[in-house]
N, C-alpha and C positions, 0 to 999 in steps of 0.2 A: 334325746340328744340328736341334733341334726348332723348327719354324716356327710351329706353333699348339699351344697348351697346353690348350685347352678342347675338350670334345666337339663334333663337327661334324655328326654324323648320328644320327638315331633310327630304328631298325627297330621300328616300332610294329605289333605283331601284333594286329590288331583282331578276329581270330578264327582258330582253327586249323582250322576246318571248311573243307571243299573239296568241289566238285562234280566233281572228277577224282581219279584214284587213280594218280598217277605212280609208276612203278616205282623211280625214283631218289630218292624223297622219302618220309619217314614222318610228316610233319606232319599230314596228313589223317587219320591213324589216331588222333590224340589227341582225347579229349572236350574240348569247349570252349564257353564262353559267347561273347557278343559284348560288346565294350567299350561303355560308356555314354558318351553325349555329354558329360555333366557331368564325368566323369573325364578325358576327352580334353581338354576345355576347360581344366581346371585344369593338366593335365600340359603342354599346349602352352605355356602361359604360363611355366611353370618351365623348359621346354626352351629357350625363347627367352632367358630370363634366364641360363641356363648357357652360352649361346653357340652352340647348335645352329642349323645353317642349313638342313638338308635333313631332311624327314620322309618316310620310306618307309612308307606304309600298306600292310602286307603281311599274309600269312596262311600257310596256307590260301589261299582265294580271297577277296580283299578285296571284290569286288563282291557277295558274299553279304550284306554288312552293308547294311541298307536305309537307313541314315542316312549312308552314305559321303559323299554330296555335302555334307552339313552338316559332317562332320568335315574335309573338304577346305577348305571355306569358312572354318572356324575358323582353319586353318593359314594360308591365304592372307591373311586379315585381319591376321595378325601378321607378314606379310612373309616367311614361310617358303617354301622351295622344296619342292614336292610331287612325289612319284613313286609310280607304281603299276605293278605287273606283273600281267597277267590272262591267263587261258587263252582269253578271248574269248566264252565261253558266254553270259554275261549282258550283255556290252557293248552289243549292238544294242538291248537293252531299256532300258538306262540311259544311253546315250550323250548324249542331249540334256541330261539332268540333270547330267552330269559336265562338260559343255562349258565350257572356259575355266578349269577348276579344277585341272587336272593339268599340271604343267610338263614332266614326263618320263613319257610313257605308253608302256608296253612291252607288246607282244603276244607271248606265248610261241609259238614254232613250231620244232619239232625235226626236221622233214623237209618237203621240197617234195612228198612223196607222201602223199596223204591217209591211206591205210591204215596207213602206217608211223607217222605222227604220232599218229593216233588210238590205235594199239596202245601207244605209249609213254606216253600220257596215261590209258589205261584207259577212255576215253570218246570218243565221236565229237565232235570239236570243230574239226577242220580247216576245214570249211565255215564255221563261225562266225567263225573268225579271218579268213577271206577277206571275209566279210560285214562284220566289224568294221572292216577296213581301208577298205572302200568308204564306210562310214558316217562314219568319222573324217575321211576326206578331204573328204566333202561338208560337214562341219561346220567345215572349216578347221583341223583338228588335223593334226599330223604325228607319228604314232606311230613307234616303233622296233620292229623285229623282233628278239626275243631268242632266239638260237639256241644251245641247250645242246649243246656239242660233245662227242662221244664218239669213241673210236677207230673205232667202226663206222659213224659217219655223217659224218665229216669230208669224205668224197668228195662229199657232197651240197651242200656250200656253194655250189659253182658254179651248180647248177640253181636253188637258192633265191635266190641273188643275181641271176641273169639273168632268171628268170621271175616273181619276186614283188617283190623290193626295187627294182631299177632301174626297172621300168615304173611303179612307184608312187612313185618318188623317196623311198624309205624308207631309213633307216640300218639296216644289219645289224650287230647287236651279237653278237660271238662270246663265248660264256660257257663256258669250259672247265669240264666237270663236275668236282666235287670229292668226295672221300670224307669221310665223317664217321660217328662211332659205329659201329654194326653194319650200316648201310645199304649194300647192294651196288650201287654205282654204276658199276663198271667204270672208275674214274677214272684208271687208269694210262695214260700216253701214251708212245708210241714217239718217238724223236728225229725220225723222218720226219714224224709227225703234228704235232709241235711246230713243225717248219720250215714245214709246209704252212699252219698257222694263222698263223704270222708273215708269210708271203707274202700271204695273204688280207687281213691287217690293213693292208696298204699299198695296197689297191685302193680304187676309188671307192666311197663310201658304205658302207664297212666300218669298224667300230670294234673294236679289240682292244687291251686294255691289255697292252703288251709286258712289263710287269713281272710279269704273271701267268705268262708263259712262262718268264721268268728264274727265278722262284721255284720252278717245277716242276723246272727243271734243277738247282736248288740243293737239291732234296729237301724243299722246304717250310720252314716255320718250325723253328728249332732253339732249344731251351730254354736252351742255354748262350750264345746270342747272338741273342735274339729280334728278329724284324722285326715281329711282330704287336703292334699297339697297340689291340686291340679294346676293352679296358676304358676307356681314356682318350679314345678318339675316337668311340665308338658306344654309345649307350644302347639297351638292349633292354627293351621293355615288353610284358608278356604280356596276353592277354585277361582274365586275372583281376586286372588292375591291379597287377601286381608288377614290380619291377625285377629283371631276370634277369642274373646275373653268373657268370663274366666275359663270357659271350656266350650266345646261345640254344643253340648246338650243344653246348657243354660243360655249360652250365646247372648249375653246382655249387650255386648258392644263388639263391633268389628271395625278395625282401623286399617286404612290403606297402607301397604308396606312401601311401595314406590322405591324399591331398591335399597331401603334403609332399615332392614329388619333389626340389625344390631342396635342402632340408636333408638329405634322405636321401642324395643323391648326394655331398654334401660331408662326410658323417659319417665318423668314423674307421673304422667297420666296412667301409664301401664302399671308402674310399680304400686300405685295407689289401689288399682283394681286387684292386683295380685295379693296385696295385703288383706283383702277380704275373702281370700280363698277358704272355702268350707264354712263361711260365716254368713253367707247371704240366705235369705228366706228359702230360696229354691234348693239350697244345699241340704236342708234338713231331711234325713232319712235316705240320702243318696248312697247307692252302692254300685256305681258304674265301674266295671272292672278295669277298663282301659285307663282310668285315672287313679284308681286305687292301687293298681300294681306298682307304678313308680312311687306313689306316696308311701307305700309300705317299705320300699327299698332304700329310701334316703334318710329316714329318721328312726333311730333305735328306740323302739317301744315294744309293747307286747305283740303288735301286729307284725313288726319286723321279725321277731323271734318265731311267730307262727308261720311266716312265709319262707323262712330260711331253709328248712329241710326239703320242701318241695322244689325250691329253686336249685339246690344242690343236686337233687335227684334228676331234674331235667337236664342239667349240664352233664351229669354222669352218663345218662342214657344216650344223649346226643354225641358224646365223645368230644365235647368242646368245653373249655373253661374260660370263655371270653368274659371279661369284666364289662357287663352291660352298663352299669351305673357307677 
């Protein structure tokens, strides 16, 4: 049963550029401009009109955009919920400028051991994450730690939880790595690791969407009975100011927005592509978290029920009950 029929999330790629070279990501390899504030302003108004509630200003590294604070302010002025994930390299420099403008601030951290985290990111940034945590706390922010879980680092959750998250009263978000295109992520998980993630998801100050685990046990999205609703729940906008369909990772088509996002999204051409969500050949086996999260939230099925307890837990820990979708 579909609970929400309109899009709820925008993954707004403000640049593909990045100051890290993560081995499990290829976005940083793409040439890229930066979005303009004028285009963002126009698009945010249309996103609001379409019913979108959450704007994820993403990349690349979003803090490379020197007008990020202005983009966030535009979104906040429209009553939109803002979220950013950063590697922390630039946060100490821009923290005060961003203060109060990010509803969900995530610092990426893949290991409690500096050398291992820095190796996975291709740049020394562990110390900057630690510095960013301290600065954010001084400003009254409460960032989350986004831990990308692999088969090889699941055993480090305990150390990260006990040494970094609990002492700083931060939520540890477990983000199971996913495979896409030809990127070698090592995204396969043993049943033992799935069980371990599930156990950790029930611990204090730890968030794991249990539906992610169920989906992996089920072999991901299946084109004959799709769970993915990426096209109808999530708008993807590129740094070139194009609407990317059906999602960034599949990226079969990108259409120039030209200040007419609302009309473009509702056009026959786009709606025909949206109707194929989860049913295209490249959708088979997909388990990409950023599209599955909103998919689980808008349709009442077994994944909706699986996701509900962890969603309620996160809101309780954070002390907010904002209706995201």
